[in-house]
N, C-alpha and C positions, 0 to 999 in steps of 0.2 A: 173114187177115179184117182188115178195115176198120172201126176204130171212130170215134166223133166223140166230142167233149167240150164241153160248154156250161157257163161257170162261172155265177153267180150270178144267175139270173134276177130282174130287180126288177120286181114288179107287171105291171100291165094293159101297159104298152109293151112290157117284153121278151117277154110271152106271145104280144102281138099280131106282133112280129117274128120269133119262132119258127110262128107259124102261117104267115105269111105265104112265108118262107124254107125252113124247114127241109125240107121236100117235095122241092123242087127241088135242093137242095144234095145230099141222098141220093141222088136219082137222077143228077145229073152227075158226083158222086164217088164213086158204087159203095160208099156207106157200108151197112155189115150190121148197125150196132148202135149206139144213141145214147144217152148217158149225160148227164145234166144236174142240176145243184144248184139245189134247190128253196127254199133258205135264205130266199129274200127274195119269192118268186113271188106272194104274195097279201099285197096293200097294203104290201109292203114288209117285211113281218115274217111269216115260218112258209110256211105253205100248207094251204089248205081243200081239203076233199075234192072240190069241185065244180071248181078250179081245177088238183086232180091228174087228175081226168080229163080235162080240157082238153088238158094237156099230153100226157099218153098218147095220146090220139087226133091229136095233132099231128105224131106219130112220134117220140116220146121211148120209149126201151124201159124204161131203171132211171133211177132218180132219188137223188141224195145229199144229205144234211143238214149241220147245224152247230150252231151255238148257238143258233138261231132256230126248230130242228125243232119244238119243244114250243109255240110261240107260239099255234097255233091246235088247240084241243084237240079238234075234230072229227076231226082226221087220225089222232089215237094209234091206234085199231083199225086203221086201213090201215099201221102201220107192222109188223104182224104176217105180213104178203105179203112176197115176196120179191123185189119189184122196186121198194120203197120202204124205204130204207136210212138210219139216222140212225148217227153217229160210233162207232164200234166199240169205242172206250175209255170209254164209259160204263160205271160200275160194272155190276157182277153183279145181275141182278134189273130191270134199266130194260126197258122192253118194248122188243120189235124187236131187230134187229141191224145191226150195220155192215159186213156181208161176203155177198156172194151170189155164186152161181155160176150161169153162164147157159149154154145151148147157143148158138153162133152159127157158123152154116155147118160144120156138122159138128165144132166144137171147141169146148173148154171155154173160158169167160172168165170171172175171176174179178174182182169190182170191190168195193174195199176203201176205205171212208170211217173219216178218222183225223181226231181232232181235236186241235189244238196247246194249248199251256198260257199263254202270255203272252197276258192280256187276256181269257180265256175261264174259263167255269165250271169247278170242280172236276171232273177226271176223272183216269182212271189214266193212267199213263206213257205217253205216245205212241209212244215209239220202242222201247220193249218189247213192248209192244202189236202193232204193225207188224211188227214180226221175227219175234214168236211166229207170229202169223196165216201170214203169208209161208210160214214154215217147214212149217207145217200143210198148204200148198196144195201146196207141194212134195211133202211126203210124199204126198199122193191123185194126184200126177202131173200138176198143174194148171201150165202153164206161162205161160200169156197172163195176167197179172195188171195190172190199172189200178187206181192209188191217187189219191184225191181227197182231199189233204191239206189242211183246214179250218184255215186259221191266221194270226194277224195277222202275227207276226215272220218277217221275210226269211232270218233268219238259221236258225229252226226248218227251215223248209223246205227250205235248201241243206243242213243238216244230215241230214235225211230223205234227200234224193237220195243223199248220200255214204253213209249207211247201207244202201239199197237198190238201187241201182244194179247191173246184172248180176243181180238177182236178180227184178226186176218189168220188165212191157213200158213201163210209163209212169207219172210221178208229174206231177201238175198241180197248184198251189196256188189256193185260193178264200180268199174272205172278205173283201179288201181292197176288191174291186170296182175295182183298178185295174190295169190289164196292165200287164205287165213286159216286157221285152225282151231275153229270155237263153232264149228256145225253142232246145232243142239235143237232141240225141242223143248220150249219152256211155257206154260201156260196153252199147250196146244199149238202152239204157233211156230213152225221152223223158222230157224234164225242163223245165217251165215255172213258175217261181216264183209267179206270178199270172196266171189267164186272163183276168180282167177282168170286168165286168159284160156283162149284158145287158141292153137298158133305156134310160133318158133318158140321155144324154151331155153335155148342156150345162147342168149343175148342179153338185151336191155328191154323189158315189158314188150317184147316180141319183135324189135325193132333192131335191125343192124348196128352193133356196138360203137363203130366209128365215130358216126354225128354224136351222141350222147356222150361219149368219152372226150371228144375234143370241146363240147359244151361245157362240160365240169372242169377241163384242165385252164380252158382258155376263156371262159365268159361269152366266146362267140357261138351266138344260134344258127341253126342250118336246117336243112330237110332232113327229116327222117325217112327211111327208107326199111322194108323188110327182105331179110335176105332172101337171096333166090335157092340157098341149099340151107338147110338147118334140121335140126333136131326138133321133132314137132310133138305135142301133147293137144288131147282132148278132156277138157273138165267138164262134167256134167251131174248136176244133181237132181236126185228123183224123191219125189214126195209122193206118199199114199195118203190121201185126204178122205175122209167121212164125216159128212155132217160139218164140214167147214173146218173142221179140227184135223192137224196133221195128226198121224197115228203114228208112222214110221217115216225115217228119211234116211239117206245114205249118197255119199258122193262116191261117183268114181273118176281115177285118172288114167285115161287111156292113153297109152305109149306108142309112137310110131314102131318100136322094135317088137312089138305084140304083147308088152307088159302091161297089166291091170291092176291098180290098188284100189280096194274097195275100203271106204269109211263109214262108218256107222255115225249116226247122229247121236250124242249122248241126249237123254230123257232127263229134264230137270225135275227132282221130287218136291 
C-alpha cells in the first residue's frame, strides 16, 4: 500500500494548497491513504467542524492532532469518530483516541498519534505509551503502523525512532513547522524528524512575522495571525509499505509558483 502524510496544516493557506494539489498527487503517485495533522488547520489554532469536513472532502482520510487539539470546542464530539485522532498519551478519561485501525487496499493500517513532553501539556509517558500500543497492535496481527510524533524536541523524536525502528512502518514528527533534512529508511522504518508546515512559507512558522518579532524584541506576548497574502508550500511524504515494512519513501515540496522538489529517503544499510 502507498500512504501519504501531511504535517501541520496552517490555516486557510494550508487548506487551499491541499485542495489544489492533493487530488493530483494521489492520482499521479497512486496514493491509497492520506494522513494529515490538523493541529493548526483553523486560523492557526485547532480545527473547526467546517474545516474538518473540508479537509476530508479534499482527499484526506484520517487526521492527527497535538497540543492544540482542544482549541476549537465544536470539534470535541467529532473526536468520538475513528478518523479524527488526538494524542494517545493523554490521560485515561479524555475524549477520543490516539490510535485508529483502517482497511486500506485489503490490508490493515494502524495510525498512532503520540505527543512529546518538552514544552507540552502534561501527558502520560510518550515512550511507554507508544511501546505498549505497538505491542498491542502486533498481538492483533497488524503490521502496517504509522506514527505521528507531535513533539518539540528533536532528541525525543530521534529517541522514539530508536525505540520503534523495525517495529513500525514509519515515524514522522510534527509541531515545529520547520522541515528537517533527515528522511531515511532504517531497519524497514521510514523516519523524518519533522515534516514541516503546509501553508505560508515566507514568515515565522506560518504566522505573520509582526507579532513574533515584537515578542522577540520586547518580551510582550500577543495573538499570532496568519497572513492574508503569502507565498505557500505543501509538504507531503509518500511511503510504500509491504508487509509492515517501508520499502521506498520520498518527500514532495510543492510551491504555489508551480515548482516541485522531490527528495528520496536514503536507506540505512
